C-alpha positions, 0 to 999 in steps of 0.5 A, spaced: 816 466 220 810 470 222 806 469 228 799 471 229 797 474 236 790 472 238 786 471 244 783 465 247 777 465 242 783 465 236 780 473 235 786 476 231 790 481 235 796 483 231 801 480 226 809 479 228 815 477 224 820 473 228 825 477 223 823 484 225 820 483 232 824 480 238 818 481 243 812 477 241 806 477 246 802 470 247 798 467 245 801 466 238 800 462 232 805 460 227 803 462 220 806 461 213 807 467 209 802 465 204 797 464 210 799 471 213 798 474 206 791 471 205 789 473 211 791 480 209 788 480 203 781 478 205 781 482 212 780 476 216 780 476 224 781 469 226 787 465 226 786 457 227 790 453 230 793 450 223 794 457 221 789 458 217 785 464 217 777 466 216 772 472 217 768 470 224 763 474 227 765 474 234 758 477 237 754 473 241 747 471 239 744 477 244 749 482 241 747 480 234 739 480 236 740 487 239 743 489 233 738 487 229 732 489 233 735 496 233 736 496 226 728 494 225 726 499 230 730 505 226 727 502 220 720 503 223 721 510 226 723 512 219 717 509 216 713 512 221 716 519 219 715 518 212 708 517 213 707 523 217 711 527 212 706 525 207 700 526 211 702 533 213 702 531 221 707 533 226 714 529 227 716 527 233 723 529 235 726 522 234 722 521 228 725 528 225 732 525 227 731 520 222 730 525 216 736 526 211 735 532 207 
């Protein structure tokens, strides 16, 4: 029998097999071989109480928003650098770091 070691949010921490492992950390969830294989094949990171698995975004809303803002800020900085290059203006050090040669 396969067992999924999970945290309090059912985030997958590791896989164990009762035929191989003598010590299996808690908490864990029993899964069938088919559920385990499905998870492996699809790179799932969450195991539900019934053994089904899924891909899940464990980031908080604040983390998601911060990452989106960082991506927007970088895109704006890169666009500014491009515009300055076209205009022949000097780049700031931060803008220069966005240029890929």
